[in-house]
C-alpha positions as CSV (number, residue, x, y, z in Angstrom):
1,M,24.8,5.4,-178.3
2,L,21.5,6.7,-179.6
3,A,19.5,4.4,-177.4
4,G,21.5,5.4,-174.3
5,S,21.0,9.1,-175.1
6,L,17.2,8.6,-175.5
7,A,17.0,6.7,-172.2
8,A,18.8,9.5,-170.4
9,S,16.4,12.1,-171.9
10,L,13.4,10.1,-170.8
11,V,14.8,9.8,-167.2
12,G,15.4,13.5,-167.1
13,L,11.9,14.3,-168.4
14,F,10.4,11.9,-165.8
15,L,12.3,13.6,-163.0
16,L,11.2,17.0,-164.2
17,L,7.6,16.0,-164.3
18,F,7.9,14.5,-160.8
19,L,9.3,17.7,-159.5
20,L,6.5,19.7,-161.1
21,L,3.9,17.4,-159.6
22,L,5.5,17.7,-156.2
23,L,5.5,21.6,-156.5
24,L,1.9,21.6,-157.5
25,L,1.0,19.4,-154.5
26,V,2.8,21.7,-152.1
27,L,1.1,24.8,-153.5
28,A,-2.3,23.0,-153.4
29,C,-1.8,22.3,-149.6
30,R,-1.0,25.9,-148.6
31,P,-4.6,27.3,-148.6
32,L,-5.7,24.5,-146.4
33,R,-3.0,25.2,-143.9
34,F,-3.8,28.9,-144.0
35,F,-7.5,28.1,-143.5
36,N,-6.7,25.8,-140.5
37,R,-4.5,28.5,-139.0
38,R,-7.3,31.2,-139.3
39,Q,-9.8,28.8,-137.9
40,S,-7.6,28.1,-134.9
41,S,-7.0,31.8,-134.4
42,T,-10.7,32.5,-134.6
43,S,-11.6,29.9,-132.1
44,S,-9.4,31.6,-129.5
45,L,-11.7,34.7,-129.3
46,I,-12.9,35.2,-125.8
47,K,-16.7,35.5,-125.3
48,V,-18.8,37.1,-122.7
49,D,-19.3,33.7,-120.9
50,D,-15.6,33.7,-120.1
51,I,-14.8,37.3,-119.1
52,E,-16.2,38.9,-115.9
53,Q,-19.5,37.0,-116.3
54,P,-22.0,38.3,-113.7
55,L,-23.1,35.9,-111.0
56,I,-26.7,35.9,-112.2
57,T,-27.8,32.6,-113.7
58,E,-30.3,32.0,-116.5
59,N,-32.7,30.9,-113.8
60,S,-33.0,34.5,-112.6
61,A,-35.6,35.0,-115.2
62,D,-37.8,32.6,-113.2
63,T,-37.7,34.8,-110.1
64,P,-41.0,36.9,-109.9
65,D,-40.4,40.5,-110.8
66,Q,-41.8,42.9,-108.3
67,G,-41.6,45.9,-110.6
68,F,-38.4,47.4,-109.2
69,T,-36.3,47.1,-112.4
70,R,-34.0,50.0,-113.0
71,N,-32.1,51.0,-116.1
72,F,-29.7,48.6,-117.7
73,V,-26.7,48.8,-120.1
74,D,-27.3,47.5,-123.6
75,E,-26.6,43.9,-124.5
76,S,-23.6,43.0,-126.5
77,N,-20.7,40.5,-126.5
78,I,-17.2,41.0,-125.3
79,Q,-14.4,39.8,-127.6
80,I,-10.6,40.1,-127.7
81,E,-9.6,41.4,-131.1
82,G,-5.9,40.5,-131.8
83,N,-3.6,42.8,-133.7
84,N,0.1,43.6,-133.8
85,S,0.0,45.6,-130.6
86,S,-2.5,44.5,-128.0
87,P,-5.9,42.9,-127.6
88,K,-8.9,45.2,-127.3
89,A,-12.0,44.6,-125.2
90,V,-15.3,45.9,-126.6
91,G,-18.9,45.7,-125.6
92,S,-20.7,45.4,-122.2
93,I,-22.6,42.9,-120.2
94,G,-26.1,42.2,-121.4
95,N,-29.5,43.1,-120.2
96,V,-31.4,40.1,-119.0
97,N,-34.6,41.8,-119.9
98,S,-33.7,42.4,-123.5
99,P,-35.9,41.0,-126.3
100,R,-33.2,38.5,-127.2
101,K,-33.5,36.9,-123.7
102,H,-30.0,35.5,-123.6
103,G,-29.5,33.6,-120.3
104,L,-26.6,34.5,-118.1
105,V,-24.7,31.4,-117.0
106,I,-22.2,31.2,-114.2
107,K,-18.7,30.6,-115.5
108,K,-15.3,30.9,-113.9
109,R,-14.7,34.6,-113.1
110,V,-11.8,36.1,-115.1
111,S,-10.4,39.6,-114.6
112,T,-10.1,41.7,-117.7
113,D,-7.1,43.6,-116.4
114,F,-5.0,42.2,-119.3
115,Q,-1.2,41.9,-119.2
116,V,-0.3,42.2,-122.9
117,G,2.7,40.5,-124.3
118,T,4.0,40.6,-127.9
119,G,1.9,40.0,-131.0
120,D,-1.5,38.7,-130.2
121,S,-0.7,37.0,-126.9
122,F,-2.3,38.0,-123.7
123,V,-2.5,36.8,-120.1
124,L,-5.8,36.6,-118.0
125,D,-5.6,36.9,-114.2
126,V,-8.1,34.3,-113.0
127,I,-9.7,35.2,-109.7
128,S,-11.1,32.0,-108.1
129,D,-12.5,33.6,-105.0
130,E,-13.4,37.2,-105.1
131,S,-14.0,37.5,-101.4
132,K,-10.2,37.0,-101.0
133,N,-9.4,39.7,-103.5
134,R,-10.7,42.5,-101.4
135,H,-9.3,44.8,-98.8
136,V,-11.7,44.1,-96.0
137,G,-12.1,46.9,-93.5
138,Q,-13.1,47.0,-90.0
139,T,-15.4,44.8,-87.9
140,L,-18.1,47.1,-86.6
141,K,-18.0,47.2,-82.9
142,R,-18.4,49.8,-80.2
143,V,-15.7,52.2,-79.2
144,A,-15.7,54.6,-76.4
145,E,-14.0,57.7,-77.9
146,P,-14.2,59.4,-81.3
147,I,-11.6,58.1,-83.7
148,L,-10.4,60.3,-86.5
149,P,-9.2,58.9,-89.9
150,C,-5.7,58.9,-91.2
151,E,-4.6,61.5,-93.7
152,G,-4.5,60.4,-97.3
153,A,-5.8,56.9,-96.5
154,K,-9.2,55.2,-97.1
155,H,-11.1,56.8,-94.2
156,V,-13.2,54.8,-91.8
157,R,-14.7,57.0,-89.1
158,W,-16.1,55.6,-85.9
159,D,-18.5,57.5,-83.7
160,D,-18.3,57.8,-79.9
161,S,-20.4,54.8,-79.0
162,S,-22.2,51.6,-80.2
163,Y,-21.8,50.3,-83.7
164,D,-21.7,53.6,-85.5
165,L,-19.7,53.9,-88.7
166,E,-19.2,56.2,-91.6
167,I,-17.5,55.3,-94.8
168,I,-15.7,58.4,-96.2
169,G,-13.2,56.8,-98.6
170,D,-11.6,59.5,-100.8
171,N,-9.9,57.1,-103.1
172,G,-9.4,53.5,-103.8
173,R,-11.8,50.9,-102.6
174,T,-13.3,50.9,-99.1
175,K,-14.6,47.5,-97.9
176,I,-16.2,47.0,-94.5
177,S,-16.8,43.6,-93.2
178,T,-19.7,42.2,-91.2
179,F,-20.5,42.8,-87.5
180,K,-19.1,40.1,-85.3
181,D,-20.6,38.6,-82.1
182,I,-17.6,38.3,-79.8
183,A,-18.4,39.5,-76.3
184,I,-14.9,40.3,-75.1
185,I,-12.9,43.4,-74.2
186,R,-11.2,45.0,-77.2
187,S,-8.7,47.9,-77.5
188,S,-8.5,51.0,-79.7
189,I,-5.4,53.1,-80.2
190,I,-5.6,56.8,-81.2
191,L,-2.5,58.7,-82.4
192,E,-2.2,62.5,-82.7
193,V,0.8,64.4,-84.0
194,I,1.3,67.1,-81.3
195,A,4.6,68.6,-82.6
196,G,6.5,68.9,-85.9
197,P,5.6,69.9,-89.4
198,S,2.5,67.6,-89.5
199,V,1.0,68.7,-86.2
200,G,-2.7,68.1,-85.9
201,I,-2.9,64.8,-87.9
202,H,-4.9,62.0,-86.3
203,C,-4.9,58.3,-86.9
204,S,-6.5,55.3,-85.2
205,R,-6.9,51.5,-85.3
206,N,-8.8,48.9,-83.4
207,S,-7.4,45.6,-82.2
208,K,-10.0,43.7,-84.3
209,D,-8.9,45.5,-87.5
210,K,-6.6,42.7,-88.6
211,T,-6.7,43.7,-92.2
212,L,-5.7,47.3,-91.3
213,L,-2.8,46.3,-89.1
214,P,0.0,46.9,-88.6
215,L,-0.3,50.7,-88.6
216,T,2.8,52.2,-90.3
217,L,4.3,55.6,-89.6
218,G,6.5,57.3,-92.3
219,R,7.2,60.2,-94.6
220,V,5.6,58.8,-97.8
221,S,2.8,56.6,-99.0
222,P,1.8,53.8,-98.4
223,S,2.4,54.6,-94.8
224,D,-0.8,54.9,-92.8
225,L,0.2,58.0,-90.8
226,I,2.2,60.3,-93.2
227,L,4.4,62.9,-91.5
228,K,5.9,65.5,-93.8
229,D,9.2,65.7,-91.9
230,S,12.6,65.4,-93.6
231,E,14.0,63.6,-90.5
232,V,11.3,60.8,-90.8
233,S,12.2,57.9,-93.0
234,G,9.9,56.7,-95.8
235,K,9.0,53.7,-93.6
236,H,10.0,54.8,-90.1
237,A,8.1,52.7,-87.5
238,L,5.0,50.6,-87.1
239,I,2.4,49.8,-84.4
240,N,0.8,46.4,-84.1
241,W,-1.6,44.6,-81.7
242,N,0.0,41.6,-79.9
243,M,-2.9,39.2,-79.4
244,L,-1.0,37.0,-77.0
245,K,-0.1,39.9,-74.6
246,S,-3.3,41.9,-75.5
247,K,-1.0,44.9,-75.8
248,W,-0.1,47.5,-78.5
249,E,3.5,47.4,-79.5
250,L,5.9,49.9,-81.3
251,V,8.7,48.8,-83.6
252,D,11.4,50.9,-85.3
253,M,11.7,49.8,-89.0
254,G,15.4,50.6,-89.3
255,S,14.9,54.3,-89.5
256,L,17.8,56.7,-90.2
257,N,17.2,59.1,-87.4
258,G,15.8,56.8,-84.7
259,T,12.5,56.3,-82.8
260,F,12.1,57.3,-79.2
261,L,9.4,56.4,-76.7
262,N,9.0,58.9,-73.8
263,S,12.5,60.2,-74.8
264,K,14.1,56.7,-74.6
265,A,15.6,55.3,-77.8
266,I,14.0,52.0,-79.0
267,H,15.7,51.7,-82.3
268,Y,18.4,49.2,-83.1
269,P,21.5,50.2,-81.0
270,A,24.1,49.8,-83.8
271,A,24.8,53.1,-85.4
272,G,23.8,53.3,-89.1
273,S,22.0,49.9,-88.8
274,R,18.8,49.4,-90.8
275,N,17.7,46.4,-88.7
276,W,14.3,46.5,-87.0
277,S,14.1,47.0,-83.3
278,E,12.5,44.7,-80.8
279,P,8.8,45.5,-80.1
280,V,8.1,47.8,-77.1
281,E,4.8,47.9,-75.3
282,L,2.7,51.1,-75.5
283,S,0.5,52.6,-72.9
284,S,-2.0,55.4,-72.9
285,G,-0.3,58.8,-72.4
286,D,3.0,57.7,-74.1
287,I,4.8,60.1,-76.4
288,I,6.4,58.7,-79.6
289,I,9.2,60.8,-81.2
290,L,10.3,60.3,-84.7
291,G,13.7,61.9,-85.5
292,S,14.1,65.0,-83.4
293,C,10.9,67.0,-83.6
294,S,7.8,65.0,-84.7
295,K,6.0,64.0,-81.6
296,I,2.9,61.7,-81.5
297,S,0.7,61.3,-78.4
298,V,-0.8,57.8,-77.7
299,Q,-4.3,57.2,-76.3
300,I,-5.5,53.7,-75.7
301,V,-9.2,52.9,-75.0
302,Q,-10.6,49.6,-74.0
303,D,-14.3,48.7,-74.3
304,V,-16.7,45.8,-74.2
305,E,-18.3,44.6,-77.4
306,Y,-22.1,44.3,-77.6
307,E,-24.0,41.6,-79.4
308,L,-25.9,42.7,-82.4
309,P,-29.4,41.3,-82.9
310,V,-29.0,40.9,-86.7
311,G,-26.2,40.1,-89.1
312,V,-24.8,43.2,-91.0
313,G,-22.4,43.3,-93.9
314,I,-21.2,46.6,-95.5
315,A,-19.2,47.1,-98.7
316,S,-18.4,50.3,-100.6
317,D,-16.4,51.3,-103.7
318,P,-16.1,54.7,-105.4
319,M,-15.8,53.0,-108.8
320,A,-14.4,54.7,-111.9
321,A,-16.0,56.9,-114.6
322,R,-14.6,54.5,-117.2
323,R,-12.9,51.2,-117.2
324,G,-9.3,51.5,-116.1
325,G,-9.8,55.2,-115.4
326,K,-9.2,57.2,-112.2
327,K,-11.4,56.4,-109.2
328,L,-14.2,58.8,-108.6
329,P,-14.3,60.9,-105.4
330,M,-16.2,59.0,-102.8
331,E,-19.3,60.9,-101.7
332,D,-21.3,58.0,-100.1
333,V,-21.6,57.8,-96.4
334,C,-22.9,54.7,-94.6
335,Y,-24.4,54.8,-91.1
336,C,-24.9,51.8,-88.9
337,R,-25.8,52.0,-85.2
338,W,-27.2,49.6,-82.7
339,P,-28.4,50.4,-80.1
340,L,-29.2,54.1,-80.4
341,P,-28.1,55.9,-77.2
342,G,-30.8,56.2,-74.6
343,V,-33.3,54.2,-76.8
344,E,-31.7,50.8,-76.6
345,Q,-34.4,48.9,-78.4
346,F,-33.9,51.0,-81.6
347,G,-31.2,50.7,-84.3
348,L,-30.6,52.7,-87.4
349,F,-29.0,51.8,-90.8
350,G,-28.7,54.1,-93.7
351,I,-26.8,55.4,-96.8
352,F,-26.3,59.1,-97.6
353,D,-25.3,59.7,-101.3
354,G,-23.8,63.1,-101.8
355,H,-23.6,65.2,-104.9
356,G,-21.5,68.3,-105.5
357,G,-19.2,67.0,-102.7
358,A,-19.5,64.8,-99.6
359,G,-20.1,67.7,-97.2
360,A,-23.9,67.5,-97.1
361,A,-23.8,63.6,-96.8
362,R,-21.4,63.7,-93.9
363,A,-23.5,66.4,-92.1
364,A,-26.8,64.7,-92.7
365,S,-25.4,61.3,-91.5
366,K,-24.7,63.0,-88.1
367,L,-27.8,65.2,-87.9
368,L,-30.5,62.8,-88.9
369,P,-29.6,60.0,-86.4
370,Q,-29.2,62.6,-83.6
371,F,-32.6,64.1,-84.3
372,I,-34.2,60.6,-84.3
373,V,-32.6,60.0,-80.9
374,N,-33.8,63.3,-79.6
375,I,-37.3,62.6,-80.7
376,L,-37.4,59.1,-79.3
377,S,-35.9,60.3,-76.0
378,N,-39.3,61.9,-75.4
379,P,-41.1,59.1,-73.4
380,E,-44.5,59.9,-74.9
381,K,-43.3,59.8,-78.5
382,K,-41.3,56.6,-77.9
383,Q,-44.3,55.0,-76.2
384,R,-46.5,55.9,-79.2
385,V,-44.0,54.2,-81.6
386,I,-43.9,51.0,-79.5
387,T,-47.7,50.8,-78.9
388,C,-48.8,51.8,-82.4
389,D,-46.0,50.0,-84.2
390,D,-45.4,53.0,-86.4
391,A,-42.5,55.5,-86.5
392,S,-43.8,57.6,-89.4
393,D,-44.1,60.8,-87.4
394,V,-40.6,60.3,-85.9
395,L,-39.0,59.9,-89.3
396,K,-40.8,62.8,-91.0
397,E,-39.9,65.1,-88.1
398,A,-36.3,64.0,-88.1
399,F,-36.0,64.7,-91.9
400,S,-37.6,68.1,-91.5
401,L,-35.2,69.1,-88.7
402,T,-32.2,67.8,-90.6
403,E,-33.1,69.8,-93.7
404,A,-33.6,72.9,-91.5
405,A,-30.2,72.4,-89.8
406,L,-28.2,71.8,-93.0
407,N,-26.4,74.9,-94.3
408,H,-25.1,73.6,-97.6
409,Q,-25.9,75.9,-100.5
410,Y,-24.3,74.0,-103.3
411,E,-24.0,70.5,-101.9
412,G,-26.8,68.0,-101.4
413,C,-27.4,64.3,-100.7
414,T,-29.9,61.5,-100.8
415,A,-30.9,59.8,-97.5
416,T,-32.2,56.3,-97.1
417,V,-32.6,55.1,-93.5
418,L,-34.1,51.9,-92.1
419,L,-35.3,52.2,-88.4
420,F,-35.3,48.9,-86.6
421,W,-36.8,48.2,-83.2
422,F,-38.2,45.7,-80.7
423,D,-41.4,46.1,-78.8
424,Y,-41.9,45.0,-75.2
425,D,-42.9,41.5,-76.4
426,E,-39.5,41.3,-78.2
427,E,-41.3,41.4,-81.6
428,I,-39.2,43.1,-84.3
429,F,-40.4,45.9,-86.6
430,V,-38.7,47.8,-89.4
431,Q,-39.7,51.0,-91.3
432,C,-37.8,53.0,-93.9
433,A,-37.8,56.6,-95.0
434,N,-35.9,58.2,-98.0
435,V,-35.4,61.1,-100.3
436,G,-33.5,60.6,-103.6
437,D,-32.7,57.4,-105.5
438,S,-30.9,55.2,-103.0
439,A,-33.2,52.2,-102.4
440,C,-34.0,49.6,-99.8
441,I,-35.7,46.3,-100.4
442,L,-37.0,43.8,-97.8
443,D,-37.5,40.1,-98.4
444,V,-39.7,38.2,-96.0
445,D,-40.3,34.5,-96.6
446,G,-39.4,34.9,-100.3
447,K,-41.6,37.9,-100.9
448,Q,-39.9,41.2,-101.8
449,T,-41.2,44.6,-100.6
450,A,-40.0,48.0,-101.9
451,M,-39.3,50.1,-98.7
452,T,-38.4,53.2,-100.7
453,E,-39.6,55.4,-103.5
454,D,-37.6,56.6,-106.4
455,H,-37.4,60.4,-106.5
456,R,-35.7,60.9,-109.9
457,V,-37.4,63.6,-112.0
458,T,-38.3,60.9,-114.5
459,S,-40.0,58.6,-112.0
460,I,-43.8,58.2,-112.2
461,S,-44.2,59.1,-108.5
462,E,-42.4,62.4,-108.8
463,R,-44.2,63.4,-112.0
464,T,-47.5,62.6,-110.3
465,R,-46.5,64.7,-107.3
466,L,-45.6,67.7,-109.4
467,D,-48.8,67.4,-111.4
468,K,-50.9,67.4,-108.3
469,A,-49.1,70.4,-107.0
470,G,-50.0,72.3,-110.2
471,K,-46.3,72.5,-111.3
472,P,-46.0,69.7,-113.9
473,L,-42.9,69.0,-115.8
474,K,-42.6,70.2,-119.4
475,E,-42.7,67.7,-122.2
476,G,-39.3,65.9,-122.4
477,E,-38.0,67.6,-119.2
478,T,-35.8,65.1,-117.3
479,R,-33.8,67.4,-115.0
480,L,-34.5,70.4,-112.7
481,C,-31.7,72.9,-112.6
482,G,-29.3,70.2,-114.0
483,L,-30.2,67.6,-111.4
484,N,-32.0,64.4,-112.1
485,L,-33.4,64.4,-108.5
486,S,-36.3,66.3,-107.3
487,R,-36.1,65.4,-103.6
488,M,-32.9,65.6,-101.5
489,L,-31.4,67.2,-98.4
490,G,-29.3,70.3,-98.8
491,D,-28.9,72.1,-102.2
492,K,-30.4,75.3,-100.6
493,F,-29.5,77.5,-103.5
494,L,-31.3,75.2,-106.0
495,K,-34.4,75.1,-103.8
496,E,-34.5,78.9,-103.8
497,Q,-34.4,78.8,-107.6
498,D,-37.1,76.2,-108.1
499,V,-39.8,75.5,-105.5
500,R,-40.4,72.0,-107.1
501,F,-37.4,70.7,-105.2
502,S,-38.4,69.0,-101.9
503,A,-36.9,67.4,-98.8
504,E,-40.1,65.6,-97.7
505,P,-39.3,61.9,-97.3
506,Y,-41.3,58.9,-98.5
507,V,-42.1,56.8,-95.5
508,S,-42.8,53.1,-96.0
509,Q,-45.3,50.9,-94.2
510,V,-44.1,49.2,-91.1
511,V,-43.1,45.6,-91.6
512,H,-43.4,43.1,-88.7
513,L,-40.8,40.4,-88.7
514,T,-42.1,37.5,-86.8
515,K,-39.7,35.2,-85.0
516,G,-40.5,32.3,-87.4
517,S,-39.9,34.2,-90.6
518,T,-36.8,34.3,-92.8
519,A,-36.0,37.8,-93.9
520,F,-33.2,40.1,-95.1
521,G,-32.9,43.7,-96.1
522,L,-30.7,45.3,-98.7
523,I,-29.9,49.1,-98.8
524,A,-27.8,50.4,-101.7
525,S,-27.0,53.7,-103.4
526,D,-28.0,54.2,-107.0
527,G,-24.6,53.0,-108.3
528,L,-26.0,49.5,-107.8
529,W,-29.6,50.1,-109.0
530,D,-28.4,51.8,-112.2
531,V,-27.1,48.4,-113.4
532,I,-28.9,45.7,-111.4
533,S,-32.6,45.1,-110.9
534,T,-34.2,44.1,-107.6
535,K,-34.9,40.7,-109.1
536,Q,-31.2,40.1,-109.9
537,A,-30.0,41.3,-106.5
538,V,-32.4,39.0,-104.7
539,H,-31.5,36.1,-106.9
540,L,-27.8,36.6,-106.2
541,I,-28.4,36.8,-102.4
542,F,-30.3,33.5,-102.5
543,Q,-27.4,32.0,-104.5
544,I,-24.8,33.1,-101.9
545,K,-27.1,31.8,-99.0
546,E,-27.4,28.4,-100.7
547,K,-23.7,28.2,-101.4
548,Y,-22.4,29.1,-97.9
549,G,-25.4,28.2,-95.7
550,V,-27.4,30.4,-93.4
551,Q,-25.3,29.5,-90.4
552,N,-22.1,30.9,-91.9
553,E,-20.8,33.6,-89.6
554,D,-19.4,35.6,-92.5
555,L,-22.6,35.3,-94.6
556,A,-23.6,38.9,-94.4
557,E,-20.1,40.1,-95.3
558,R,-20.0,37.7,-98.3
559,I,-23.3,38.8,-99.6
560,A,-22.5,42.5,-99.3
561,N,-19.2,42.1,-101.1
562,S,-20.8,39.8,-103.8
563,V,-23.5,42.4,-104.5
564,L,-20.9,45.1,-104.8
565,S,-18.8,42.9,-107.1
566,E,-21.8,42.4,-109.3
567,A,-22.2,46.1,-109.7
568,R,-18.6,46.4,-110.6
569,S,-18.8,43.6,-113.2
570,F,-21.7,45.4,-114.8
571,R,-19.4,48.5,-114.9
572,T,-21.4,50.9,-112.9
573,K,-20.0,54.4,-113.2
574,D,-21.1,55.8,-109.8
575,N,-20.1,55.5,-106.2
576,T,-21.7,52.3,-104.9
577,S,-22.4,51.4,-101.3
578,V,-24.2,48.3,-100.0
579,I,-25.6,47.4,-96.6
580,F,-27.0,43.9,-96.1
581,L,-29.1,43.1,-93.1
582,D,-29.7,39.4,-92.2
583,F,-32.8,39.0,-90.0
584,D,-32.8,35.2,-90.1
585,L,-31.3,34.8,-86.6
586,I,-32.9,37.5,-84.6
587,R,-31.4,37.6,-81.1
588,V,-33.1,39.3,-78.2
589,D,-31.9,37.4,-75.1
590,S,-29.1,39.8,-74.3
591,H,-31.0,43.0,-74.8
592,K,-32.5,45.0,-71.9
593,F,-35.1,47.5,-73.0
594,N,-36.0,50.7,-71.1
595,Q,-39.6,50.4,-70.1
């Protein structure tokens, strides 16, 4: 009995020791598991290489710097710090010129518009092709009548002839695609509300504006033509271009109170039905009636497209003051026109960056080109430009006349214009003039030339000008009357307060582009140059050219949009507009010049 009891005690003691050893083993393994979990969590942090990486590669440091570098944001990393609520993005994209010299490598582009789930999880929206993620605007072609923008929409204003365009986007992004070379008849439709609560509103579309069609009529946004009429449905009717019939067509979208064309009902016949009607052809002079009182007149204009001698791509975005914030008011105005009326061998491209409002920029974008046309319409002055290969006097006089004609006391604008012309031997020349800090660069056979001068108060050229005038800046003075610019158009009140303000333009040397050279030009407002250097912009352009090939018909559009996207990825906080000019394939065969 005693032996049995002792044996049982030994077995129990052995089991107890085994359980204690097992417990110690489990406790000993927990820190390792915890460490492994922390290590796995830490490795999931997102770095700058993976989030909105700019398209500048580390080889950009090898590109010769021409001395046009602007200000940059400070270098730091971007990480996603997990917590119990949501990830948080901190930091900004680096400066390639910083002492640390960290190369920028192309990675897949990832949007940082996070969709946050529970805990530490998050979803990244990967954008594989940014060019497909844009709202591309109008192909720039000639129209025969003025077209007014839609109320409350992103405004694109066409002038009365040639390839004239202004970008006046009040909100959202405004993207304009490249000029096309399709020599066919096209059609524009112009709508005007002539009766009802919204009388006076205009809207227009062109048959080539595929991304802006169909044009919708309704009482609320996102309709393109908004009529504040209680009888108009939210989405009432639409107008589209029928490519097969080459006709504009009207469709009722199942409205409650019906759609009438020249007093004849076109809506679905069944009472109370919300079905769409069959399309009905429109003609110039038709009257569309929505409900019982809103009447819209229809004007249709057809015209023949002209061939541009160079490739042109335009992109513009108002940007936001801070990431995820409300869009800034758009004060940039872009101007593109070929040929200038009456002086067919001349074209003009420019950007007007307004401050204090867009009024001065809009006015200057009309006045300055018109004065250039008026001056060149003088046979002697035009002949002097052609024979001397120099338009300096024309540009200076046009700027002076524009400044005198502007009557904007509290609004002003920069102005950067590139004049482009052929001589009688079909040789091409370009010359630039500017006031302010929008800039133009020209690349000819891989060599960059600054076509503009920076007129910020802090620039060396402006400090030198003021010193020579006997009115130097005080120590540490970086603004005049609150502005960081010392040269601009408009701002008449400020110019009365301080005579150091000027509207005299800087005029570049003339650049002759021979037929065998490869060349391109880039004009951009300061929203781009605040965050990107000339070297970076040029390097990006060469990357896009190499990727898509110089024969790509959308190359100018791709480059303009890529440069704009680069400014956005560097988080510029100012309106940004870009005009890219591709001179590689200069065409002169179809142009007839006035001798």
